[in-house]
C-alpha positions in Angstrom: -42.1 -13.3 151.5 -39.7 -15.6 149.6 -42.2 -15.8 146.8 -42.5 -12.0 146.6 -38.7 -11.7 146.5 -38.6 -14.3 143.7 -41.1 -12.2 141.7 -39.1 -9.1 142.3 -35.9 -10.7 141.1 -37.5 -12.1 138.0 -39.0 -8.7 137.2 -35.6 -7.1 137.6 -34.0 -9.7 135.4 -36.7 -9.1 132.8 -36.1 -5.4 132.8 -32.3 -5.9 132.6 -32.8 -8.2 129.6 -35.1 -5.7 127.9 -32.6 -2.9 128.5 -29.9 -5.0 126.9 -32.1 -5.7 124.0 -32.9 -2.0 123.4 -29.2 -1.2 123.6 -28.3 -3.9 121.2 -31.0 -2.7 118.8 -29.7 0.9 119.0 -26.2 -0.3 118.4 -27.3 -2.3 115.3 -29.2 0.7 114.0 -26.2 3.0 114.5 -24.0 0.5 112.8 -26.4 0.2 109.8 -26.5 4.0 109.5 -22.7 4.1 109.3 -22.6 1.4 106.6 -21.0 2.7 103.4 -20.4 -0.5 101.5 -22.3 -3.7 100.9 -23.0 -6.5 98.5 -26.7 -6.8 97.5 -28.3 -9.7 99.3 -30.3 -10.6 96.2 -30.1 -9.6 92.6 -32.6 -7.7 90.6 -33.4 -11.0 88.9 -33.3 -10.0 85.3 -29.8 -11.1 84.4 -27.6 -8.3 83.1 -30.5 -6.0 82.5 -30.4 -3.8 85.5 -32.2 -0.9 83.9 -28.9 0.8 83.1 -26.8 2.6 85.7 -29.9 4.4 87.0 -31.7 1.2 87.7 -28.7 -0.3 89.5 -28.2 2.8 91.6 -31.9 2.9 92.5 -31.7 -0.8 93.6 -28.7 -0.1 95.9 -30.5 2.9 97.3 -33.7 0.8 98.0 -31.8 -1.9 99.8 -29.8 0.6 101.8 -33.0 2.3 102.8 -34.5 -1.0 104.0 -31.3 -1.6 106.0 -31.4 1.8 107.8 -28.7 3.5 105.7 -30.9 5.3 103.2 -29.7 8.8 104.3 -26.6 8.3 102.0 -26.5 8.5 98.2 -25.8 5.0 96.9 -24.2 4.0 93.6 -23.6 0.6 92.1 -20.0 -0.2 91.3 -20.5 -0.6 87.6 -18.7 0.7 84.5 -20.3 1.3 81.1 -18.7 1.2 77.7 -18.6 3.9 75.0 -21.7 3.3 72.8 -24.1 5.3 70.6 -22.1 8.4 70.9 -21.9 8.3 74.7 -18.6 8.1 76.5 -17.6 5.3 78.8 -18.3 5.6 82.5 -15.7 4.2 85.0 -17.0 2.5 88.2 -14.1 4.1 90.2 -15.4 7.5 89.3 -19.0 6.9 90.6 -18.5 5.8 94.2 -17.2 8.9 96.0 -13.9 9.3 97.8 -14.2 6.9 100.7 -13.4 5.6 103.2 -16.0 2.8 103.1 -17.0 0.3 105.8 -19.3 -2.7 105.9 -22.3 -3.2 108.2 -20.0 -4.4 111.0 -17.9 -1.3 110.9 -14.9 -2.9 109.2 -13.2 -0.6 106.8 -12.7 -2.2 103.3 -10.8 0.7 101.7 -9.8 4.2 102.8 -10.0 5.8 99.4 -10.3 4.9 95.6 -6.6 4.1 95.3 -6.7 1.8 98.3 -9.8 0.1 96.9 -8.0 -0.7 93.7 -4.8 -1.7 95.5 -4.4 -3.5 98.8 -8.0 -3.3 99.9 -9.7 -5.3 102.6 -12.4 -7.0 100.5 -12.7 -10.7 101.2 -15.4 -13.3 102.0 -15.6 -12.2 105.7 -15.8 -8.4 104.9 -17.8 -8.3 101.7 -21.1 -8.5 103.6 -24.6 -7.8 102.4 -26.7 -4.9 103.6 -28.1 -7.4 106.1 -24.6 -8.1 107.5 -24.6 -11.6 106.0 -21.7 -13.4 104.2 -22.2 -14.2 100.6 -21.8 -17.8 99.6 -18.4 -18.4 98.0 -16.7 -20.9 95.7 -16.8 -23.8 98.3 -20.4 -23.2 99.2 -23.7 -24.3 97.7 -25.1 -22.5 95.9 -22.0 -20.5 94.9 -23.0 -16.8 94.6 -19.6 -15.1 94.6 -19.8 -13.5 91.1 -20.5 -9.8 91.4 -21.4 -7.7 88.3 -18.8 -4.9 87.7 -18.2 -4.5 84.0 -14.8 -3.2 85.0 -11.1 -3.7 84.6 -8.9 -4.3 87.7 -8.3 -0.5 88.1 -12.0 0.2 88.0 -12.1 1.7 84.5 -14.4 0.7 81.7 -13.3 -1.7 78.9 -12.4 -0.3 75.5 -13.0 -2.1 72.2 -15.9 -4.0 70.7 -16.1 -6.9 73.2 -19.1 -6.5 75.4 -18.2 -6.6 79.1 -21.3 -4.9 80.5 -24.3 -6.8 79.1 -24.9 -3.9 76.6 -24.4 -1.3 79.4 -26.7 -3.2 81.7 -29.7 -3.4 79.4 -29.4 -7.0 78.1 -30.7 -10.2 79.7 -29.8 -12.4 76.7 -26.8 -11.7 74.4 -23.5 -10.3 75.7 -21.2 -10.7 78.6 -20.5 -9.0 81.9 -17.2 -8.8 83.7 -17.6 -10.1 87.3 -15.5 -10.1 90.4 -15.3 -12.6 93.3 -16.3 -11.6 96.8 -14.3 -14.5 98.3 -11.2 -14.1 96.0 -11.5 -17.8 95.2 -12.3 -20.1 92.3 -10.8 -22.8 89.9 -7.0 -22.9 90.0 -7.1 -22.9 86.2 -8.3 -19.2 86.2 -5.3 -16.9 87.0 -7.6 -14.0 87.9 -9.9 -15.8 90.5 -8.5 -13.6 93.3 -9.8 -10.4 91.7 -12.7 -8.8 93.6 -13.8 -6.8 90.5 -12.4 -8.5 87.3 -12.3 -12.3 87.7 -13.9 -13.4 84.4 -16.7 -12.5 82.0 -20.1 -14.1 82.3 -21.1 -16.8 79.8 -23.8 -19.3 79.2 -26.2 -21.0 76.7 -28.7 -18.1 76.7 -26.1 -15.7 75.4 -24.2 -14.8 78.5 -26.5 -12.2 80.2 -29.5 -14.1 81.3 -30.2 -14.8 85.0 -29.6 -18.5 84.3 -26.3 -17.7 82.7 -25.1 -15.7 85.7 -26.2 -18.4 88.1 -24.4 -21.1 85.9 -20.9 -19.6 86.5 -21.4 -18.9 90.3 -23.4 -15.7 90.5 -26.9 -14.4 91.1 -26.7 -10.9 89.5 -25.4 -9.4 92.7 -23.8 -5.9 92.9 -21.3 -4.0 95.0 -23.0 -0.8 96.4 -21.0 2.2 97.7 -22.1 5.3 99.5 -20.9 8.1 97.2 -21.2 10.9 99.8 
């Protein structure tokens, strides 16, 4: 009888554990579905050549889909510069109205003005679509550089200096403005605390290769926002 009772207790405990596991999975799924902001866990891998804005947006959409948040329309936080008779595009105008929250449900900004003001983006909140923290300045390898091509207010750069790797089509010559997820970096750089405009990319291959992006603390990662 004691042995029978032991079996019953173990079975009940097993069912309870299974029930908790199901509830946890459902909660995680619901959390993923409510995600409206993330940093890409990996880059496209071709330096600053993202296939233009369309290629970057598609990449955000693909990662969001895999994470359970594909029902939303996702855009990469990227600006492009005026070129070939086409006007500039501002990152701030591509990402919807907000609010946006990460995969843990933490709100990083309530609207576009908040995003470009006193937002809540930092190492602990700028999570990937998988809910993971991105390596920062004190980590190895450092991956905190995020491609934006944008000024601090989220607008495109004017003038001849390339800040978008030729509007996200170059993996050799050019430069891309990047931001820091962890708001950290060398003390000699006065803009290290900028999430979207810390410094331009640079490197021996011309500034836009994958190796160039890695050499300054990046990996070709993007900020992705749900635009609806």
